[in-house]
mmCIF file as gemmi writes it, N, C-alpha and C atoms, coordinates in Angstrom:
data_model
loop_
_atom_site.group_PDB
_atom_site.id
_atom_site.type_symbol
_atom_site.label_atom_id
_atom_site.label_alt_id
_atom_site.label_comp_id
_atom_site.label_asym_id
_atom_site.label_entity_id
_atom_site.label_seq_id
_atom_site.pdbx_PDB_ins_code
_atom_site.Cartn_x
_atom_site.Cartn_y
_atom_site.Cartn_z
_atom_site.occupancy
_atom_site.B_iso_or_equiv
_atom_site.pdbx_formal_charge
_atom_site.auth_seq_id
_atom_site.auth_asym_id
_atom_site.pdbx_PDB_model_num
ATOM 1 N N . MET Axp A 1 ? -50.819 15.801 29.956 1 0 ? 1 A 1
ATOM 2 C CA . MET Axp A 1 ? -52.355 15.52 30.371 1 0 ? 1 A 1
ATOM 3 C C . MET Axp A 1 ? -53.639 16.606 29.787 1 0 ? 1 A 1
ATOM 4 N N . TYR Axp A 2 ? -53.032 17.954 29.607 1 0 ? 2 A 1
ATOM 5 C CA . TYR Axp A 2 ? -53.716 18.735 29.032 1 0 ? 2 A 1
ATOM 6 C C . TYR Axp A 2 ? -54.288 18.604 27.372 1 0 ? 2 A 1
ATOM 7 N N . GLU Axp A 3 ? -53.055 17.683 26.87 1 0 ? 3 A 1
ATOM 8 C CA . GLU Axp A 3 ? -53.236 17.204 25.455 1 0 ? 3 A 1
ATOM 9 C C . GLU Axp A 3 ? -54.394 16.163 25.305 1 0 ? 3 A 1
ATOM 10 N N . LEU Axp A 4 ? -54.315 15.486 26.348 1 0 ? 4 A 1
ATOM 11 C CA . LEU Axp A 4 ? -55.639 14.138 26.21 1 0 ? 4 A 1
ATOM 12 C C . LEU Axp A 4 ? -57.136 14.999 26.691 1 0 ? 4 A 1
ATOM 13 N N . LEU Axp A 5 ? -56.924 15.901 27.336 1 0 ? 5 A 1
ATOM 14 C CA . LEU Axp A 5 ? -58.085 16.496 27.727 1 0 ? 5 A 1
ATOM 15 C C . LEU Axp A 5 ? -58.866 17.589 26.469 1 0 ? 5 A 1
ATOM 16 N N . ALA Axp A 6 ? -57.885 18.186 25.891 1 0 ? 6 A 1
ATOM 17 C CA . ALA Axp A 6 ? -58.237 18.747 25.175 1 0 ? 6 A 1
ATOM 18 C C . ALA Axp A 6 ? -58.681 17.888 23.77 1 0 ? 6 A 1
ATOM 19 N N . GLY Axp A 7 ? -57.879 17.033 23.472 1 0 ? 7 A 1
ATOM 20 C CA . GLY Axp A 7 ? -58.373 16.189 22.338 1 0 ? 7 A 1
ATOM 21 C C . GLY Axp A 7 ? -59.531 15.599 22.802 1 0 ? 7 A 1
ATOM 22 N N . ALA Axp A 8 ? -60.057 15.094 24.01 1 0 ? 8 A 1
ATOM 23 C CA . ALA Axp A 8 ? -61.363 14.7 24.104 1 0 ? 8 A 1
ATOM 24 C C . ALA Axp A 8 ? -62.512 15.683 24.029 1 0 ? 8 A 1
ATOM 25 N N . ALA Axp A 9 ? -62.155 16.963 24.46 1 0 ? 9 A 1
ATOM 26 C CA . ALA Axp A 9 ? -62.877 17.961 24.4 1 0 ? 9 A 1
ATOM 27 C C . ALA Axp A 9 ? -63.348 18.39 22.999 1 0 ? 9 A 1
ATOM 28 N N . ILE Axp A 10 ? -62.277 18.157 21.918 1 0 ? 10 A 1
ATOM 29 C CA . ILE Axp A 10 ? -62.695 18.804 20.726 1 0 ? 10 A 1
ATOM 30 C C . ILE Axp A 10 ? -62.891 17.446 19.576 1 0 ? 10 A 1
ATOM 31 N N . GLY Axp A 11 ? -62.61 15.989 20.179 1 0 ? 11 A 1
ATOM 32 C CA . GLY Axp A 11 ? -63.341 14.998 19.62 1 0 ? 11 A 1
ATOM 33 C C . GLY Axp A 11 ? -62.618 14.692 18.546 1 0 ? 11 A 1
ATOM 34 N N . GLN Axp A 12 ? -61.089 14.981 18.713 1 0 ? 12 A 1
ATOM 35 C CA . GLN Axp A 12 ? -60.025 14.393 17.618 1 0 ? 12 A 1
ATOM 36 C C . GLN Axp A 12 ? -58.759 14.497 18.429 1 0 ? 12 A 1
ATOM 37 N N . PRO Axp A 13 ? -57.579 13.692 18.092 1 0 ? 13 A 1
ATOM 38 C CA . PRO Axp A 13 ? -56.154 13.704 18.642 1 0 ? 13 A 1
ATOM 39 C C . PRO Axp A 13 ? -55.545 14.711 18.631 1 0 ? 13 A 1
ATOM 40 N N . ILE Axp A 14 ? -54.993 15.382 19.534 1 0 ? 14 A 1
ATOM 41 C CA . ILE Axp A 14 ? -53.822 16.596 19.372 1 0 ? 14 A 1
ATOM 42 C C . ILE Axp A 14 ? -52.473 15.925 18.613 1 0 ? 14 A 1
ATOM 43 N N . THR Axp A 15 ? -51.785 16.106 17.533 1 0 ? 15 A 1
ATOM 44 C CA . THR Axp A 15 ? -50.731 15.306 16.986 1 0 ? 15 A 1
ATOM 45 C C . THR Axp A 15 ? -49.75 16.325 16.884 1 0 ? 15 A 1
ATOM 46 N N . ALA Axp A 16 ? -49.993 17.583 16.998 1 0 ? 16 A 1
ATOM 47 C CA . ALA Axp A 16 ? -48.677 18.653 17.108 1 0 ? 16 A 1
ATOM 48 C C . ALA Axp A 16 ? -47.85 18.603 18.365 1 0 ? 16 A 1
ATOM 49 N N . PRO Axp A 17 ? -46.587 18.978 18.373 1 0 ? 17 A 1
ATOM 50 C CA . PRO Axp A 17 ? -45.692 19.044 18.937 1 0 ? 17 A 1
ATOM 51 C C . PRO Axp A 17 ? -46.254 19.971 20.244 1 0 ? 17 A 1
ATOM 52 N N . ALA Axp A 18 ? -45.719 19.679 21.654 1 0 ? 18 A 1
ATOM 53 C CA . ALA Axp A 18 ? -46.219 20.148 22.863 1 0 ? 18 A 1
ATOM 54 C C . ALA Axp A 18 ? -45.249 20.985 23.294 1 0 ? 18 A 1
ATOM 55 N N . GLU Axp A 19 ? -45.683 22.271 23.799 1 0 ? 19 A 1
ATOM 56 C CA . GLU Axp A 19 ? -44.766 23.239 24.043 1 0 ? 19 A 1
ATOM 57 C C . GLU Axp A 19 ? -45.086 22.974 25.813 1 0 ? 19 A 1
ATOM 58 N N . ILE Axp A 20 ? -43.667 22.491 26.541 1 0 ? 20 A 1
ATOM 59 C CA . ILE Axp A 20 ? -43.68 22.475 28.18 1 0 ? 20 A 1
ATOM 60 C C . ILE Axp A 20 ? -42.891 23.491 28.276 1 0 ? 20 A 1
ATOM 61 N N . ILE Axp A 21 ? -43.614 23.805 29.776 1 0 ? 21 A 1
ATOM 62 C CA . ILE Axp A 21 ? -42.663 25.3 30.324 1 0 ? 21 A 1
ATOM 63 C C . ILE Axp A 21 ? -42.565 24.81 31.619 1 0 ? 21 A 1
ATOM 64 N N . GLY Axp A 22 ? -41.226 24.65 32.171 1 0 ? 22 A 1
ATOM 65 C CA . GLY Axp A 22 ? -41.096 24.045 33.29 1 0 ? 22 A 1
ATOM 66 C C . GLY Axp A 22 ? -40.588 25.463 34.19 1 0 ? 22 A 1
ATOM 67 N N . LEU Axp A 23 ? -40.947 25.295 35.613 1 0 ? 23 A 1
ATOM 68 C CA . LEU Axp A 23 ? -40.476 26.495 36.52 1 0 ? 23 A 1
ATOM 69 C C . LEU Axp A 23 ? -40.225 25.777 37.673 1 0 ? 23 A 1
ATOM 70 N N . GLN Axp A 24 ? -38.915 26.547 38.438 1 0 ? 24 A 1
ATOM 71 C CA . GLN Axp A 24 ? -38.752 25.985 39.56 1 0 ? 24 A 1
ATOM 72 C C . GLN Axp A 24 ? -38.383 27.329 40.183 1 0 ? 24 A 1
ATOM 73 N N . VAL Axp A 25 ? -39.172 27.138 41.255 1 0 ? 25 A 1
ATOM 74 C CA . VAL Axp A 25 ? -39.535 28.355 42.69 1 0 ? 25 A 1
ATOM 75 C C . VAL Axp A 25 ? -38.174 28.121 43.481 1 0 ? 25 A 1
ATOM 76 N N . ALA Axp A 26 ? -37.808 29.483 44.244 1 0 ? 26 A 1
ATOM 77 C CA . ALA Axp A 26 ? -36.933 29.146 45.055 1 0 ? 26 A 1
ATOM 78 C C . ALA Axp A 26 ? -36.937 30.713 45.767 1 0 ? 26 A 1
ATOM 79 N N . LYS Axp A 27 ? -36.216 30.8 46.962 1 0 ? 27 A 1
ATOM 80 C CA . LYS Axp A 27 ? -36.259 31.801 47.926 1 0 ? 27 A 1
ATOM 81 C C . LYS Axp A 27 ? -35.265 32.973 47.33 1 0 ? 27 A 1
ATOM 82 N N . THR Axp A 28 ? -34.362 32.384 46.497 1 0 ? 28 A 1
ATOM 83 C CA . THR Axp A 28 ? -33.252 33.431 45.902 1 0 ? 28 A 1
ATOM 84 C C . THR Axp A 28 ? -33.555 33.713 44.615 1 0 ? 28 A 1
ATOM 85 N N . ASP Axp A 29 ? -33.248 34.574 43.925 1 0 ? 29 A 1
ATOM 86 C CA . ASP Axp A 29 ? -33.158 34.816 42.453 1 0 ? 29 A 1
ATOM 87 C C . ASP Axp A 29 ? -31.974 33.858 41.372 1 0 ? 29 A 1
ATOM 88 N N . LYS Axp A 30 ? -31.296 33.316 42.33 1 0 ? 30 A 1
ATOM 89 C CA . LYS Axp A 30 ? -30.332 32.445 41.626 1 0 ? 30 A 1
ATOM 90 C C . LYS Axp A 30 ? -31.099 31.173 41.739 1 0 ? 30 A 1
ATOM 91 N N . GLY Axp A 31 ? -32.133 30.725 42.42 1 0 ? 31 A 1
ATOM 92 C CA . GLY Axp A 31 ? -32.453 29.43 42.396 1 0 ? 31 A 1
ATOM 93 C C . GLY Axp A 31 ? -33.896 29.016 41.538 1 0 ? 31 A 1
ATOM 94 N N . ARG Axp A 32 ? -34.341 30.391 41.233 1 0 ? 32 A 1
ATOM 95 C CA . ARG Axp A 32 ? -35.368 30.667 40.217 1 0 ? 32 A 1
ATOM 96 C C . ARG Axp A 32 ? -35.136 30.405 39.001 1 0 ? 32 A 1
ATOM 97 N N . ARG Axp A 33 ? -35.532 29.463 38.217 1 0 ? 33 A 1
ATOM 98 C CA . ARG Axp A 33 ? -35.287 29.05 36.691 1 0 ? 33 A 1
ATOM 99 C C . ARG Axp A 33 ? -36.744 28.993 35.817 1 0 ? 33 A 1
ATOM 100 N N . ALA Axp A 34 ? -36.45 29.06 34.916 1 0 ? 34 A 1
ATOM 101 C CA . ALA Axp A 34 ? -37.694 28.63 34.019 1 0 ? 34 A 1
ATOM 102 C C . ALA Axp A 34 ? -37.087 27.952 32.394 1 0 ? 34 A 1
ATOM 103 N N . ALA Axp A 35 ? -37.8 27.278 32.112 1 0 ? 35 A 1
ATOM 104 C CA . ALA Axp A 35 ? -37.052 26.415 30.712 1 0 ? 35 A 1
ATOM 105 C C . ALA Axp A 35 ? -38.523 25.906 29.851 1 0 ? 35 A 1
ATOM 106 N N . VAL Axp A 36 ? -38.169 25.966 28.729 1 0 ? 36 A 1
ATOM 107 C CA . VAL Axp A 36 ? -39.119 25.742 27.86 1 0 ? 36 A 1
ATOM 108 C C . VAL Axp A 36 ? -38.546 24.696 26.611 1 0 ? 36 A 1
ATOM 109 N N . GLY Axp A 37 ? -39.343 23.594 26.401 1 0 ? 37 A 1
ATOM 110 C CA . GLY Axp A 37 ? -39.035 22.407 25.817 1 0 ? 37 A 1
ATOM 111 C C . GLY Axp A 37 ? -40.192 22.022 24.864 1 0 ? 37 A 1
ATOM 112 N N . VAL Axp A 38 ? -39.889 21.559 23.933 1 0 ? 38 A 1
ATOM 113 C CA . VAL Axp A 38 ? -40.848 21.024 22.519 1 0 ? 38 A 1
ATOM 114 C C . VAL Axp A 38 ? -40.633 19.475 22.844 1 0 ? 38 A 1
ATOM 115 N N . ILE Axp A 39 ? -41.999 18.638 23.183 1 0 ? 39 A 1
ATOM 116 C CA . ILE Axp A 39 ? -42.267 17.468 23.146 1 0 ? 39 A 1
ATOM 117 C C . ILE Axp A 39 ? -42.874 16.741 22.385 1 0 ? 39 A 1
ATOM 118 N N . THR Axp A 40 ? -42.489 15.931 21.119 1 0 ? 40 A 1
ATOM 119 C CA . THR Axp A 40 ? -43.09 15.337 20.11 1 0 ? 40 A 1
ATOM 120 C C . THR Axp A 40 ? -43.687 13.76 20.899 1 0 ? 40 A 1
ATOM 121 N N . GLY Axp A 41 ? -44.899 13.652 20.93 1 0 ? 41 A 1
ATOM 122 C CA . GLY Axp A 41 ? -45.592 12.502 21.106 1 0 ? 41 A 1
ATOM 123 C C . GLY Axp A 41 ? -45.957 12.026 22.616 1 0 ? 41 A 1
ATOM 124 N N . ALA Axp A 42 ? -46.145 13.556 23.338 1 0 ? 42 A 1
ATOM 125 C CA . ALA Axp A 42 ? -46.574 13.127 24.685 1 0 ? 42 A 1
ATOM 126 C C . ALA Axp A 42 ? -47.785 12.631 24.775 1 0 ? 42 A 1
ATOM 127 N N . ARG Axp A 43 ? -48.546 12.479 24.167 1 0 ? 43 A 1
ATOM 128 C CA . ARG Axp A 43 ? -49.866 11.571 24.493 1 0 ? 43 A 1
ATOM 129 C C . ARG Axp A 43 ? -49.339 9.972 24.545 1 0 ? 43 A 1
ATOM 130 N N . GLU Axp A 44 ? -48.367 9.685 23.674 1 0 ? 44 A 1
ATOM 131 C CA . GLU Axp A 44 ? -48.187 8.184 23.415 1 0 ? 44 A 1
ATOM 132 C C . GLU Axp A 44 ? -47.016 8.01 25.093 1 0 ? 44 A 1
ATOM 133 N N . LEU Axp A 45 ? -46.51 9.005 25.069 1 0 ? 45 A 1
ATOM 134 C CA . LEU Axp A 45 ? -45.657 8.99 26.775 1 0 ? 45 A 1
ATOM 135 C C . LEU Axp A 45 ? -46.517 8.748 27.751 1 0 ? 45 A 1
ATOM 136 N N . LEU Axp A 46 ? -47.358 9.172 27.782 1 0 ? 46 A 1
ATOM 137 C CA . LEU Axp A 46 ? -48.539 9.048 29.283 1 0 ? 46 A 1
ATOM 138 C C . LEU Axp A 46 ? -49.508 7.96 28.718 1 0 ? 46 A 1
ATOM 139 N N . VAL Axp A 47 ? -50.084 7.778 27.731 1 0 ? 47 A 1
ATOM 140 C CA . VAL Axp A 47 ? -51.083 6.757 27.32 1 0 ? 47 A 1
ATOM 141 C C . VAL Axp A 47 ? -50.321 5.481 26.969 1 0 ? 47 A 1
ATOM 142 N N . GLY Axp A 48 ? -49.341 5.398 26.456 1 0 ? 48 A 1
ATOM 143 C CA . GLY Axp A 48 ? -48.678 4.381 25.825 1 0 ? 48 A 1
ATOM 144 C C . GLY Axp A 48 ? -48.698 3.981 24.216 1 0 ? 48 A 1
ATOM 145 N N . THR Axp A 49 ? -48.408 2.714 23.752 1 0 ? 49 A 1
ATOM 146 C CA . THR Axp A 49 ? -48.76 2.123 22.503 1 0 ? 49 A 1
ATOM 147 C C . THR Axp A 49 ? -48.97 0.642 22.504 1 0 ? 49 A 1
ATOM 148 N N . GLU Axp A 50 ? -49.05 0.437 21.311 1 0 ? 50 A 1
ATOM 149 C CA . GLU Axp A 50 ? -49.301 -1.281 21.344 1 0 ? 50 A 1
ATOM 150 C C . GLU Axp A 50 ? -47.949 -1.777 21.986 1 0 ? 50 A 1
ATOM 151 N N . GLU Axp A 51 ? -46.95 -1.243 21.66 1 0 ? 51 A 1
ATOM 152 C CA . GLU Axp A 51 ? -45.727 -2.003 21.94 1 0 ? 51 A 1
ATOM 153 C C . GLU Axp A 51 ? -45.08 -1.825 23.465 1 0 ? 51 A 1
ATOM 154 N N . GLN Axp A 52 ? -45.294 -0.569 23.988 1 0 ? 52 A 1
ATOM 155 C CA . GLN Axp A 52 ? -44.502 -0.25 25.244 1 0 ? 52 A 1
ATOM 156 C C . GLN Axp A 52 ? -45.973 0.8 26.213 1 0 ? 52 A 1
ATOM 157 N N . PRO Axp A 53 ? -45.886 0.354 27.282 1 0 ? 53 A 1
ATOM 158 C CA . PRO Axp A 53 ? -46.827 0.972 28.306 1 0 ? 53 A 1
ATOM 159 C C . PRO Axp A 53 ? -46.573 2.591 28.669 1 0 ? 53 A 1
ATOM 160 N N . GLY Axp A 54 ? -47.534 3.159 28.859 1 0 ? 54 A 1
ATOM 161 C CA . GLY Axp A 54 ? -47.047 4.662 29.043 1 0 ? 54 A 1
ATOM 162 C C . GLY Axp A 54 ? -47.375 4.992 30.553 1 0 ? 54 A 1
ATOM 163 N N . LEU Axp A 55 ? -47.049 6.13 30.935 1 0 ? 55 A 1
ATOM 164 C CA . LEU Axp A 55 ? -46.709 6.673 32.335 1 0 ? 55 A 1
ATOM 165 C C . LEU Axp A 55 ? -47.957 6.283 33.026 1 0 ? 55 A 1
ATOM 166 N N . LEU Axp A 56 ? -48.928 6.569 32.646 1 0 ? 56 A 1
ATOM 167 C CA . LEU Axp A 56 ? -50.184 6.246 33.513 1 0 ? 56 A 1
ATOM 168 C C . LEU Axp A 56 ? -50.195 4.774 33.409 1 0 ? 56 A 1
ATOM 169 N N . GLN Axp A 57 ? -50.244 3.993 32.335 1 0 ? 57 A 1
ATOM 170 C CA . GLN Axp A 57 ? -50.239 2.404 32.667 1 0 ? 57 A 1
ATOM 171 C C . GLN Axp A 57 ? -49.174 2.325 33.963 1 0 ? 57 A 1
ATOM 172 N N . MET Axp A 58 ? -48.082 2.514 33.681 1 0 ? 58 A 1
ATOM 173 C CA . MET Axp A 58 ? -47.083 2.312 34.779 1 0 ? 58 A 1
ATOM 174 C C . MET Axp A 58 ? -47.27 2.742 36.184 1 0 ? 58 A 1
ATOM 175 N N . ALA Axp A 59 ? -47.863 3.932 36.157 1 0 ? 59 A 1
ATOM 176 C CA . ALA Axp A 59 ? -48.483 4.444 37.448 1 0 ? 59 A 1
ATOM 177 C C . ALA Axp A 59 ? -49.584 3.651 38.022 1 0 ? 59 A 1
ATOM 178 N N . ALA Axp A 60 ? -50.402 2.782 37.25 1 0 ? 60 A 1
ATOM 179 C CA . ALA Axp A 60 ? -51.389 2.343 37.645 1 0 ? 60 A 1
ATOM 180 C C . ALA Axp A 60 ? -51.151 0.753 38.027 1 0 ? 60 A 1
ATOM 181 N N . ARG Axp A 61 ? -50.236 0.323 37.577 1 0 ? 61 A 1
ATOM 182 C CA . ARG Axp A 61 ? -49.619 -1.029 37.724 1 0 ? 61 A 1
ATOM 183 C C . ARG Axp A 61 ? -48.641 -1.087 39.057 1 0 ? 61 A 1
ATOM 184 N N . MET Axp A 62 ? -48.163 0.321 39.631 1 0 ? 62 A 1
ATOM 185 C CA . MET Axp A 62 ? -47.445 0.255 40.629 1 0 ? 62 A 1
ATOM 186 C C . MET Axp A 62 ? -48.503 0.396 41.901 1 0 ? 62 A 1
ATOM 187 N N . ILE Axp A 63 ? -49.716 1.061 41.511 1 0 ? 63 A 1
ATOM 188 C CA . ILE Axp A 63 ? -50.924 1.457 42.58 1 0 ? 63 A 1
ATOM 189 C C . ILE Axp A 63 ? -51.383 0.214 42.806 1 0 ? 63 A 1
ATOM 190 N N . ARG Axp A 64 ? -51.843 -0.96 41.928 1 0 ? 64 A 1
ATOM 191 C CA . ARG Axp A 64 ? -52.364 -1.973 42.103 1 0 ? 64 A 1
ATOM 192 C C . ARG Axp A 64 ? -51.381 -2.989 42.707 1 0 ? 64 A 1
ATOM 193 N N . SER Axp A 65 ? -50.113 -3.1 42.621 1 0 ? 65 A 1
ATOM 194 C CA . SER Axp A 65 ? -49.216 -4.111 42.962 1 0 ? 65 A 1
ATOM 195 C C . SER Axp A 65 ? -48.957 -3.521 44.667 1 0 ? 65 A 1
ATOM 196 N N . GLY Axp A 66 ? -48.858 -2.294 44.6 1 0 ? 66 A 1
ATOM 197 C CA . GLY Axp A 66 ? -48.588 -1.386 45.98 1 0 ? 66 A 1
ATOM 198 C C . GLY Axp A 66 ? -46.897 -1.593 45.88 1 0 ? 66 A 1
ATOM 199 N N . ASP Axp A 67 ? -46.261 -1.627 44.658 1 0 ? 67 A 1
ATOM 200 C CA . ASP Axp A 67 ? -44.962 -1.434 44.551 1 0 ? 67 A 1
ATOM 201 C C . ASP Axp A 67 ? -44.55 -0.092 44.66 1 0 ? 67 A 1
ATOM 202 N N . PHE Axp A 68 ? -43.94 0.424 45.357 1 0 ? 68 A 1
ATOM 203 C CA . PHE Axp A 68 ? -43.714 2.01 45.205 1 0 ? 68 A 1
ATOM 204 C C . PHE Axp A 68 ? -42.15 2.482 45.513 1 0 ? 68 A 1
ATOM 205 N N . TYR Axp A 69 ? -41.879 3.187 44.798 1 0 ? 69 A 1
ATOM 206 C CA . TYR Axp A 69 ? -39.969 3.104 44.836 1 0 ? 69 A 1
ATOM 207 C C . TYR Axp A 69 ? -39.911 4.398 45.393 1 0 ? 69 A 1
ATOM 208 N N . GLY Axp A 70 ? -39.141 4.848 45.971 1 0 ? 70 A 1
ATOM 209 C CA . GLY Axp A 70 ? -38.624 6.025 46.954 1 0 ? 70 A 1
ATOM 210 C C . GLY Axp A 70 ? -37.508 6.674 45.973 1 0 ? 70 A 1
ATOM 211 N N . ASN Axp A 71 ? -37.822 7.995 46.343 1 0 ? 71 A 1
ATOM 212 C CA . ASN Axp A 71 ? -37.004 9.223 45.581 1 0 ? 71 A 1
ATOM 213 C C . ASN Axp A 71 ? -36.638 10.278 46.953 1 0 ? 71 A 1
ATOM 214 N N . PRO Axp A 72 ? -35.752 9.772 47 1 0 ? 72 A 1
ATOM 215 C CA . PRO Axp A 72 ? -35.069 10.847 48.246 1 0 ? 72 A 1
ATOM 216 C C . PRO Axp A 72 ? -34.899 12.352 48.158 1 0 ? 72 A 1
ATOM 217 N N . LYS Axp A 73 ? -34.725 12.391 46.654 1 0 ? 73 A 1
ATOM 218 C CA . LYS Axp A 73 ? -34.581 13.804 46.289 1 0 ? 73 A 1
ATOM 219 C C . LYS Axp A 73 ? -35.997 14.75 45.982 1 0 ? 73 A 1
ATOM 220 N N . SER Axp A 74 ? -36.945 13.826 46.039 1 0 ? 74 A 1
ATOM 221 C CA . SER Axp A 74 ? -38.244 14.802 46.097 1 0 ? 74 A 1
ATOM 222 C C . SER Axp A 74 ? -38.395 15.351 47.347 1 0 ? 74 A 1
ATOM 223 N N . GLN Axp A 75 ? -39.303 16.593 46.773 1 0 ? 75 A 1
ATOM 224 C CA . GLN Axp A 75 ? -39.645 17.758 47.938 1 0 ? 75 A 1
ATOM 225 C C . GLN Axp A 75 ? -40.439 17.064 48.917 1 0 ? 75 A 1
ATOM 226 N N . THR Axp A 76 ? -41.178 15.721 48.753 1 0 ? 76 A 1
ATOM 227 C CA . THR Axp A 76 ? -42.187 14.975 49.641 1 0 ? 76 A 1
ATOM 228 C C . THR Axp A 76 ? -41.165 14.137 50.018 1 0 ? 76 A 1
ATOM 229 N N . CYS Axp A 77 ? -40.203 14.079 50.307 1 0 ? 77 A 1
ATOM 230 C CA . CYS Axp A 77 ? -39.463 13.104 51.204 1 0 ? 77 A 1
ATOM 231 C C . CYS Axp A 77 ? -39.382 13.614 52.615 1 0 ? 77 A 1
ATOM 232 N N . THR Axp A 78 ? -40.074 13.873 53.456 1 0 ? 78 A 1
ATOM 233 C CA . THR Axp A 78 ? -40.176 14.195 54.601 1 0 ? 78 A 1
ATOM 234 C C . THR Axp A 78 ? -41.091 13.522 55.572 1 0 ? 78 A 1
ATOM 235 N N . GLU Axp A 79 ? -40.823 13.622 56.919 1 0 ? 79 A 1
ATOM 236 C CA . GLU Axp A 79 ? -41.693 13.284 57.806 1 0 ? 79 A 1
ATOM 237 C C . GLU Axp A 79 ? -42.971 13.508 57.51 1 0 ? 79 A 1
ATOM 238 N N . LYS Axp A 80 ? -43.439 14.751 57.164 1 0 ? 80 A 1
ATOM 239 C CA . LYS Axp A 80 ? -44.795 15.294 56.81 1 0 ? 80 A 1
ATOM 240 C C . LYS Axp A 80 ? -45.371 14.56 56.176 1 0 ? 80 A 1
ATOM 241 N N . TYR Axp A 81 ? -45.066 14.15 54.877 1 0 ? 81 A 1
ATOM 242 C CA . TYR Axp A 81 ? -45.61 13.566 53.829 1 0 ? 81 A 1
ATOM 243 C C . TYR Axp A 81 ? -45.31 12.091 53.595 1 0 ? 81 A 1
ATOM 244 N N . CYS Axp A 82 ? -44.353 11.449 54.303 1 0 ? 82 A 1
ATOM 245 C CA . CYS Axp A 82 ? -44.221 10.2 54.208 1 0 ? 82 A 1
ATOM 246 C C . CYS Axp A 82 ? -44.358 9.133 55.533 1 0 ? 82 A 1
ATOM 247 N N . PRO Axp A 83 ? -45.142 8.093 55.622 1 0 ? 83 A 1
ATOM 248 C CA . PRO Axp A 83 ? -45.349 7.679 56.758 1 0 ? 83 A 1
ATOM 249 C C . PRO Axp A 83 ? -44.574 6.697 57.102 1 0 ? 83 A 1
ATOM 250 N N . VAL Axp A 84 ? -43.545 6.055 56.115 1 0 ? 84 A 1
ATOM 251 C CA . VAL Axp A 84 ? -42.451 5.323 56.399 1 0 ? 84 A 1
ATOM 252 C C . VAL Axp A 84 ? -40.728 6.086 56.321 1 0 ? 84 A 1
ATOM 253 N N . PHE Axp A 85 ? -41.178 7.106 56.518 1 0 ? 85 A 1
ATOM 254 C CA . PHE Axp A 85 ? -39.696 8.207 56.601 1 0 ? 85 A 1
ATOM 255 C C . PHE Axp A 85 ? -38.778 7.523 57.184 1 0 ? 85 A 1
ATOM 256 N N . HIS Axp A 86 ? -38.781 7.01 58.513 1 0 ? 86 A 1
ATOM 257 C CA . HIS Axp A 86 ? -37.591 6.718 59.541 1 0 ? 86 A 1
ATOM 258 C C . HIS Axp A 86 ? -37.312 5.334 59.011 1 0 ? 86 A 1
ATOM 259 N N . GLY Axp A 87 ? -38.061 4.408 58.601 1 0 ? 87 A 1
ATOM 260 C CA . GLY Axp A 87 ? -37.768 3.266 58.16 1 0 ? 87 A 1
ATOM 261 C C . GLY Axp A 87 ? -37.59 2.956 56.72 1 0 ? 87 A 1
ATOM 262 N N . CYS Axp A 88 ? -37.143 4.344 55.704 1 0 ? 88 A 1
ATOM 263 C CA . CYS Axp A 88 ? -37.22 4.054 54.32 1 0 ? 88 A 1
ATOM 264 C C . CYS Axp A 88 ? -36.029 3.63 54.15 1 0 ? 88 A 1
ATOM 265 N N . ARG Axp A 89 ? -35.96 2.52 53.117 1 0 ? 89 A 1
ATOM 266 C CA . ARG Axp A 89 ? -34.308 2.075 52.812 1 0 ? 89 A 1
ATOM 267 C C . ARG Axp A 89 ? -33.903 2.639 51.546 1 0 ? 89 A 1
ATOM 268 N N . TRP Axp A 90 ? -34.824 3.785 50.879 1 0 ? 90 A 1
ATOM 269 C CA . TRP Axp A 90 ? -34.58 4.55 49.877 1 0 ? 90 A 1
ATOM 270 C C . TRP Axp A 90 ? -33.597 5.782 50.203 1 0 ? 90 A 1
ATOM 271 N N . ARG Axp A 91 ? -33.88 5.975 51.441 1 0 ? 91 A 1
ATOM 272 C CA . ARG Axp A 91 ? -32.526 7.308 51.959 1 0 ? 91 A 1
ATOM 273 C C . ARG Axp A 91 ? -31.51 7.072 52.395 1 0 ? 91 A 1
ATOM 274 N N . ARG Axp A 92 ? -31.154 5.79 52.297 1 0 ? 92 A 1
ATOM 275 C CA . ARG Axp A 92 ? -29.732 5.435 52.77 1 0 ? 92 A 1
ATOM 276 C C . ARG Axp A 92 ? -28.815 5.995 52.365 1 0 ? 92 A 1
């Protein structure tokens, strides 16, 4: 997403590979992790190409159609965040 914003700000697309940093937080040292990866074509993954839709297009389709797929491994898969938590077929 930052790649898209930066490209719009400077008026030209960013084509260099992106360095992605991932952090996992936890209460214990063992659970805390960090990772770095290089992603080529991050813009195409988000926006898509002529041949294949990007993640943003797929998310827009899901929102328009109302099709939402469960992810029971998500941290937000709780009563607090999900209105259909008790009847969710994805948690079975």
